[in-house]
N, C-alpha and C positions, 0 to 999 in steps of 0.2 A: 401883298403880292407874293405868290409862290415863286421860289427861285428854281430855274430850270437846271436840274442836276445831271441831265444826260449830256455826254460829250458828243461832239460832232464825229460821225464815222469818217475815218480817213481812208480814202479809196485810191489815192494817187499811187500808182506803182512806182517803186524805186527804180532808178535808171541802172543799167548795167555798170556804169562808171562808179556809182555809189556802192553797189554790191561788191565790185572788185576791190574798191578801196577798203571797205570794211573787212573783206576777206583777207587782204594783205595785212592789215593791223592784227587780225585774229590769228593769222599764221605766225606772226612774230611773237604773240603771246603764247601760242602753242609751243613754239620752239623753246621759249623761256621756261615754260612749265616742264617740258621734257628734260631740258638741261639741268634745271635745279633739282629735279627728281634724281637724276643720275649722280649729280655732284654730292648730294647729301646721303644717298642711300647705297651707292655702289660700295663704299668701304664696309658698310654693314653686311651686304650680301657676300662679299669676300670673306668676312669673318664667319658668317653663318655656314658657308660652304667649306671653310678651312682651306682656302686656296691661297697659296703664296705665289705660284707660277701662273700667270694669266695667259699663257700660250694656249692656242686652240688644241694642241695635242693632248692636254690633260683631260679634256672632255667636260670641264666644269660647266660649259654652256648647255650641255645636254641634260643636266639634272632637272628634276621637276621643280625644285625650289627656284632655280633661275628662270625657268619658263613662266612660272606664276609671277615672279618678280617682274618680268618683262611686260606683263599685261597691265600692271598698275598705272603706268603713265597714260595708257589709253583710257582707262577708267577715269583718271583725273581729268583728262580732256573732255570726256563725255559729261562729267559732272559740271565742268565749266560751261559747256555749251547748253546743255539741258537746263541746268540751274539758272543760267542767265536768261534764257528764253522764257522759262516759266515765271521766274521772279520779277524780271524787269521788262521782258518782251524784246530785249536786245542785248547783244554782247558789248564789250568795250569798243570794239571796232565799229559796230553798228551805231553806237551812241555818238561816236566821233563824226560819223557821216550822216547823222540824223535820219536813220532808217530804223524800222521796227518790224518784227515778225508778228502777225496776228492770224487768227483763224479766218476762214472765208466770211464768217458772219461779223467780223470786226472785233470779236471778243479776244481776250488774252489766250495765249496758247497754253494748253494743259500738258501734263507730264507725258502722256502716251504719244501724242503727235510730236511733241518736242524731242522725245527719245528716238522715235522712228526717223524723224527729219534729220537729226544729227548723225545717225548711223548711215543713212543712205546718201547724205550729202558730202561724203568723204571727198576731200580735195577740191570741192567747189565746182566740179565739172558740170553738174546739173544746171547751174545758173547760166551757163553759156548758151542754153537753148532759149532763155527768157526773152531775148529781143525778137525771136521768131514766133512767139505764141501771142494769141490775141490778147490775153490778160497779162502778158509779161511775167509769166510764172516759170520757175525752174521746174525740172521734172520731180525733184524732191518736194516742192510745194504742191504740185498737182496730186502726188500720191498721198500727202498728209492733209490735204485741204487747208493749206495755210498760204499766206502770201506776204511778201515783203513790201511795205509801204514807205513812202517818203513822208517824214514828219514836216509839218509847216515850220518855217523859221519864226522864232519868237521876235516880236517887235522890240526894238531897242527903246529903252526908257529915255524920254526927253528930260533934260535938266531944267 
């Protein structure tokens, strides 16, 4: 007998509560990434710029080196969100709340839509419209043809 290898397509939209919970977890992770970046690299940037006096009158924050340096945590956050969506279909926060992002056809999200989705979903504001749409989609999901679905609870093993 041939074994059925196709998985059941999950179509249950995730509730706003689950989306907000996952968003909160991911915000905390984002803050940690930003904090650790600054903690470990700020002494390096001071050394590279040769700045001893960190007052704003010295103009150190106007240098191109510092401006480029300031973009890196944003790129790290993009890497976290895009990488998580492409590789696992969910971030750490989404995993904790048992939700997942997929394409409209149910397949895994690819790099392009994941990148666009991550850029335009800044601050999570787009998900606030999801309770008011027929398919429960945030505006970033509508634009990238993705959706956030609720994963079924795994049955507990009986002893």
